[in-house]
C-alpha positions, -999 to 999 in steps of 0.1 A, spaced: 552 583 271 564 558 298 530 559 314 513 554 280 536 525 271 530 509 304 492 512 299 494 497 265 516 468 278 490 461 305 462 461 279 481 438 256 489 415 285 452 415 295 440 408 260 466 381 255 455 364 287 418 366 276 427 351 243 447 323 260 418 316 282 394 316 253 418 293 233 420 269 262 383 270 266 377 262 229 404 235 230 387 220 261 353 220 243 369 204 212 388 178 232 357 170 254 333 167 225 320 132 218 316 139 182 345 140 157 354 176 147 379 183 120 389 215 104 396 217 67 412 242 44 399 251 10 416 221 -6 402 196 18 434 191 39 430 187 77 441 217 97 430 204 131 413 173 145 399 167 180 407 135 200 372 121 192 378 124 154 412 107 157 398 79 178 369 73 154 394 71 125 419 50 145 447 75 141 466 100 163 455 137 159 489 147 146 487 120 119 456 137 105 469 172 102 480 181 67 464 151 51 435 149 27 403 142 47 389 122 17 420 100 16 419 95 53 382 86 56 378 67 23 340 72 21 318 45 7 282 45 -5 253 23 8 264 -5 -16 300 -5 -4 314 13 -35 341 40 -30 329 75 -35 350 95 -60 368 126 -45 348 150 -67 315 135 -54 324 133 -18 298 154 1 326 172 20 343 182 -13 309 194 -27 302 214 4 337 231 1 332 239 -35 296 252 -31 303 269 2 270 255 16 262 236 47 256 199 39 244 170 60 247 132 53 227 107 73 240 74 59 277 77 52 304 51 57 340 58 67 370 35 70 394 33 99 432 30 98 428 -8 104 406 -12 74 373 -16 93 342 4 83 318 23 104 285 42 97 286 79 102 263 109 102 281 141 93 276 178 89 299 200 68 298 237 78 318 262 56 339 286 75 342 322 63 376 339 62 373 369 87 403 386 70 387 385 36 353 396 50 325 409 29 332 440 8 315 472 11 294 464 -19 281 433 -2 298 409 -26 302 373 -12 334 365 7 358 337 -1 355 305 19 384 297 42 376 260 45 351 240 65 344 223 98 333 186 96 314 171 125 307 134 124 296 106 148 297 68 148 261 56 143 269 19 139 252 9 172 221 30 162 220 12 129 222 -22 147 192 -11 169 174 0 138 180 -35 122 168 -52 154 136 -30 153 131 -38 117 135 -75 125 110 -72 153 85 -55 130 91 -83 105 85 -110 131 53 -91 143 42 -89 106 49 -125 97 45 -145 129 16 -127 146 -7 -118 116 -12 -155 105 -23 -169 139 -44 -139 146 -61 -142 112 -68 -179 121 -81 -170 155 -104 -143 141 -117 -166 114 -124 -194 139 -143 -170 161 -162 -157 131 -174 -192 123 -185 -197 159 -203 -164 160 -222 -167 128 -226 -203 123 -218 -230 149 -232 -213 179 -264 -199 165 -286 -222 186 -266 -222 217 -270 -205 251 -271 -166 247 -244 -163 274 -220 -185 253 -228 -164 222 -221 -132 243 -186 -146 253 -178 -153 217 -189 -118 207 -166 -104 234 -137 -126 221 -143 -113 185 -144 -77 196 -112 -81 216 -95 -98 187 -105 -71 163 -91 -45 187 -58 -64 190 -56 -67 152 -62 -30 147 -35 -21 172 -9 -43 156 -17 -29 121 -16 7 135 18 1 152 32 -15 120 20 14 99 35 40 123 69 22 122 69 21 84 60 58 82 87 67 107 113 47 88 101 62 55 94 27 42 56 30 36 53 18 0 29 40 -21 14 29 -54 4 63 -68 -17 70 -99 -45 93 -109 -77 87 -90 -110 106 -90 -116 121 -56 -152 109 -58 -141 73 -60 -118 76 -30 -144 93 -8 -171 69 -20 -151 39 -10 -143 53 25 -179 63 31 -192 28 22 -167 13 46 -180 35 75 -217 32 69 -220 3 93 -203 22 121 -224 53 114 -256 33 115 -246 17 149 -239 52 163 -271 67 147 -249 92 129 -259 104 93 -231 105 67 -236 133 42 -215 132 10 -212 167 -5 -194 179 -35 -165 157 -45 -146 169 -76 -111 166 -89 -85 140 -97 -55 134 -75 -22 116 -77 -25 91 -48 -23 56 -35 -59 47 -34 -58 22 -6 -38 46 17 -60 76 10 -91 55 16 -74 44 49 -69 81 58 -105 91 50 -118 61 69 -97 70 99 -110 106 98 -146 94 94 -143 69 122 -131 96 146 -159 120 134 -186 93 140 -172 84 174 -172 120 186 -206 130 171 -238 129 191 -266 105 182 -286 120 152 -256 141 143 -243 145 108 -208 139 95 -200 157 62 -174 148 36 -162 170 7 -134 172 -19 -129 206 -37 -105 215 -65 -80 243 -58 -52 257 -80 -26 228 -76 -43 204 -52 -76 189 -41 -88 198 -5 -105 170 14 -127 178 44 -144 157 71 -167 177 94 -184 165 126 -207 179 152 -188 168 183 -174 189 211 -146 204 191 -108 206 198 -92 234 218 -68 256 198 -37 246 220 -44 209 212 -50 211 175 -14 202 166 -9 177 194 -38 155 183 -15 143 154 10 129 178 13 92 187 -12 79 212 -27 114 214 -62 121 228 -78 155 237 -91 139 268 -75 109 285 -110 95 292 -116 94 254 -94 63 251 -116 44 275 -150 58 263 -144 60 226 -118 33 220 -90 34 196 -52 33 200 -45 70 195 -24 63 165 -50 70 137 -43 107 132 -4 101 133 -9 76 106 -31 100 86 -5 127 88 23 103 77 3 91 47 -7 126 36 28 140 40 43 112 20 20 122 -8 33 157 -6 2 171 10 -8 188 43 -32 179 70 -47 200 98 -78 205 119 -100 236 120 -121 238 151 -135 272 162 -154 280 194 -186 259 196 -193 223 186 -177 205 158 -143 201 140 -132 198 104 -102 178 95 -87 189 62 -59 175 40 -46 182 5 -33 160 -23 -16 170 -55 -40 175 -83 -37 159 -118 -55 168 -150 -70 135 -161 -80 100 -150 -67 74 -174 -94 49 -166 -90 11 -159 -64 -10 -176 -75 -31 -205 -74 -69 -203 -48 -88 -223 -56 -107 -255 -70 -142 -251 -51 -173 -260 -64 -187 -293 -56 -223 -283 -84 -223 -256 -121 -233 -261 -139 -207 -281 -172 -190 -270 -192 -168 -293 -209 -140 -273 -237 -124 -293 -249 -93 -273 -258 -59 -288 -251 -40 -256 -213 -32 -259 -205 -29 -221 -223 -62 -213 -205 -79 -242 -172 -66 -230 -176 -76 -195 -188 -111 -203 -159 -115 -228 -134 -105 -202 -149 -128 -175 -148 -158 -198 -113 -149 -210 -101 -148 -174 -115 -183 -169 -97 -199 -198 -119 -193 -228 -112 -176 -261 -140 -152 -267 -154 -138 -300 -178 -110 -297 -207 -102 -321 -231 -72 -319 -258 -87 -341 -273 -119 -353 -258 -115 -388 -224 -109 -374 -227 -140 -352 -235 -162 -382 -206 -148 -402 -181 -154 -373 -195 -189 -366 -192 -199 -403 -156 -188 -404 -147 -208 -372 -174 -228 -354 -173 -221 -317 -174 -245 -288 -205 -227 -274 -226 -196 -281 -241 -172 -257 -271 -155 -273 -292 -125 -264 -326 -132 -281 -334 -94 -282 -313 -83 -310 -319 -56 -336 -326 -67 -372 -322 -105 -370 -333 -114 -336 -315 -141 -315 -341 -168 -322 -336 -164 -359 -299 -165 -355 -301 -197 -335 -324 -213 -362 -298 -204 -388 -270 -220 -367 -290 -251 -364 -296 -252 -402 -259 -250 -409 -241 -285 -407 -210 -268 -394 -227 -253 -363 -257 -276 -359 -244 -292 -328 -228 -261 -311 -243 -256 -276 -264 -224 -273 -270 -206 -240 -296 -178 -238 -286 -147 -219 -317 -126 -214 -333 -100 -191 -365 -120 -195 -375 -149 -173 -371 -184 -189 -400 -192 -212 -408 -217 -240 -379 -214 -266 -391 -215 -302 -358 -234 -310 -337 -259 -291 -313 -243 -266 -290 -258 -240 -297 -234 -211 -315 -201 -203 -296 -176 -180 -312 -144 -168 -297 -110 -162 -282 -99 -139 -260 -130 -144 -252 -154 -117 -215 -159 -125 -213 -192 -107 -242 -207 -127 -228 -192 -160 -195 -209 -155 -210 -242 -143 -234 -245 -173 -207 -234 -197 -183 -260 -183 -209 -287 -186 -217 -277 -222 -181 -278 -234 -173 -310 -215 -149 -296 -189 -160 -323 -164 -169 -315 -128 -185 -282 -128 -185 -275 -90 -166 -244 -82 -131 -253 -69 -106 -230 -50 -70 -241 -45 -57 -229 -11 -19 -225 -11 -12 -220 26 13 -236 51 -7 -226 82 -30 -255 90 -52 -236 114 -60 -208 88 -65 -234 61 -92 -252 82 -110 -219 88 -110 -210 51 -121 -245 40 -149 -244 65 -161 -209 52 -160 -221 16 -179 -253 24 -208 -233 37 -213 -219 2 -209 -253 -17 -173 -244 -29 -148 -272 -29 -115 -262 -13 -84 -281 -22 -54 -275 1 -16 -277 -6 12 -263 16 40 -259 -8 46 -241 -41 55 -273 -60 24 -290 -46 3 -261 -59 18 -264 -94 12 -301 -95 -23 -300 -83 -33 -269 -104 -21 -287 -135 -44 -317 -127 -73 -297 -112 -75 -265 -132 -90 -246 -103 -115 -218 -107 -95 -196 -83 -63 -198 -64 -59 -184 -28 -22 -178 -23 1 -172 7 35 -159 -4 58 -174 23 59 -211 16 83 -238 29 99 -248 -4 97 -215 -24 75 -184 -25 44 -172 -42 64 -152 -68 81 -183 -82 48 -202 -83 31 -174 -103 61 -174 -127 55 -212 -133 17 -207 -137 23 -180 -164 40 -207 -186 9 -228 -187 -17 -216 -212 -46 -231 -191 -34 -215 -159 -19 -182 -169 -52 -163 -164 -65 -182 -133 -82 -156 -109 -59 -151 -79 -63 -138 -44 -31 -131 -26 -36 -134 12 -2 -129 30 13 -112 60 35 -92 37 25 -57 26 34 -54 -11 45 -24 -31 32 -20 -68 63 -37 -82 56 -68 -63 19 -68 -72 27 -65 -109 49 -96 -106 20 -116 -90 -9 -107 -114 -24 -136 -134 -61 -132 -142 -82 -109 -121 -60 -106 -90 -68 -92 -56 -44 -85 -27 -52 -88 10 -30 -85 41 -36 -109 70 -51 -92 101 -61 -62 79 -87 -84 61 -103 -112 81 -110 -146 65 -147 -139 63 -140 -109 42 -116 -128 20 -142 -155 16 -167 -129 5 -143 -113 -19 -134 -146 -34 -171 -155 -40 -179 -120 -54 -147 -115 -73 -163 -124 -106 -200 -117 -97 -191 -80 -90 -175 -76 -124 -206 -88 -143 -234 -75 -121 -225 -38 -127 -228 -41 -165 -256 -66 -169 -283 -52 -146 
């Protein structure tokens, strides 16, 4: 017995020593940890706290033990409002007995100062009350809370955001001016100069474009990483998205002698159209660059159960299996020489992945042994496409134009166009209906299609001339036939497809609106960019009037009544949002066509606040001044041409 007792005492002593060593080791780990570590019982009272936790909270470790962790930390939300005890993530984790993490918490120190924290709450199981034989869940014994001060990291994040903002605002505008000026030299002023000088300008244009693309890519990657890439999602036919991307890439494909083949594209997706077109364009650009001359790049979009599968296939060298995931990383290239030979920043596929994943989709590459690779991504499928939004009603106080056209789509498009330009429009599908409407309220002008069913347009015009109430109303012929000898007196003959500029000019002359030359009001505080835009418009006979403040724009637009406004949003005295609010109050200006050309990237809420008449949005450096000029000149032409051909 003595021997047995001695053996047991030695064993107890040995085990006690091991436990003491283990306890000291655990204490050393807790004391040496840089993160705050706190133990809580089931009611949320502190059972232990390491020195880092005490230091972070500005208290002594012994002052924390036995106190409510919620009362000690006084957590606040992002708006600085106190979080109720029942809603405290720590209390929720204790109640649910589930691990919980918080990335953006705020705690308060003993001296009343706040600090930002990241924290993780891990429930601790009671080993004494362990799981029963039937596998029933065990009761929680409390939790361990691990938290760290991320105030400095938040400060760095703010600095990074400020830097991105500076890049966005301060670099995009001068780069846009530089690109526009070089474009003028390349396509106009240096046409007859020495070929060597033209070549130097061409190199400058290409280098500027490359720098602009790099800046745009870096900004996109930063927004995606920060989760701040704004998406305007709605239902879009996959065919429309693929078609837009293919059209954007046709020029590059032609230069590379690569054929673009558009295969089956079916399905409707819930997506931000511009971002998905950007994704498809990136994939197409890569496919074209890595395809051999005379190769084919194929694009598809196929419906599946809950999504639509997009695919872009090339006939290049393919991608090894061990690099098929790595190519979606930042600055990734399969071969380092590709950067020099093919160009590009190596950010395109990282941006594609970010955009697709923010839509709730997946993206991957399929490249089997042999030439070629297929990049695939999915987007959530929706049942129906709602179609374009309808235009608002017209203001009855404006000049009235009677549009007599038996083709409903053409009548609708012309009516919407004139409504956007400050006219009240009345539509008629026949000569008889036109006479009835004109008798009720004589219009200021009539647009007449002579080829009408039943009573033709010429008979209707003769009846208008015979009525004293409408005898002097100007009549403009709108016909698919070339001008000929009119059997009755008319004021102008316009042929389809309509030249919108001529239509508006002639109509302005006939209703007495004064100077009919097209006028664009440029609201921009950067003088270099203004000079570039003014020169571009002058080449097309468009008068550009410039102001550099919001109040100046309001004053000039009230006197000038511009045909279109080109608006920057960041102005010295106010911003574009306030200007648009003012314009909406003026019946003559509330539907002025608007092109917003700014360094800011706008979400859908901001775009809705800026809409007047037909409104387009372009981002500086993403759209060069020549493209903006083209869009301005074609803004209304494109609307009419599609329906009047």
